[in-house]
C-alpha positions in Angstrom: -4.8 5.8 26.0 -1.1 5.9 25.0 -1.5 2.6 23.1 -4.5 3.9 21.2 -2.7 7.1 20.2 0.3 5.2 19.2 -1.8 2.9 17.0 -3.6 5.9 15.4 -0.2 7.6 14.7 1.2 4.4 13.2 -1.7 4.0 10.9 -1.5 7.6 9.8 2.3 7.2 9.0 1.7 4.0 7.1 -1.2 5.6 5.1 0.9 8.6 4.1 4.1 6.7 3.3 2.7 3.6 1.5 2.1 5.1 -1.9 5.5 6.7 -2.2 7.3 3.6 -1.0 5.3 1.2 -3.2 6.0 3.6 -6.2 9.7 3.5 -5.5 9.9 -0.3 -5.5 8.0 -0.5 -8.7 4.6 -1.8 -7.5 1.7 -0.8 -9.6 -1.9 -1.9 -9.2 -2.4 -1.5 -13.0 0.5 -3.9 -13.6 -0.8 -6.4 -11.1 -4.2 -6.4 -12.7 -3.2 -6.7 -16.3 -0.9 -8.8 -18.4 -0.6 -12.3 -19.7 -0.7 -13.9 -16.3 -4.1 -12.4 -15.4 -7.0 -14.9 -15.6 -10.3 -13.5 -16.6 -13.2 -16.0 -16.4 
């Protein structure tokens, strides 16, 4: 039971922290999906 609660808590922390951390390092889904290196077939 402790392992399950630890996993749930870890997932919650990652879910909450990911957008702010990715924003600080400059990652943007809009930038990743557009530009000259994107191949559209």
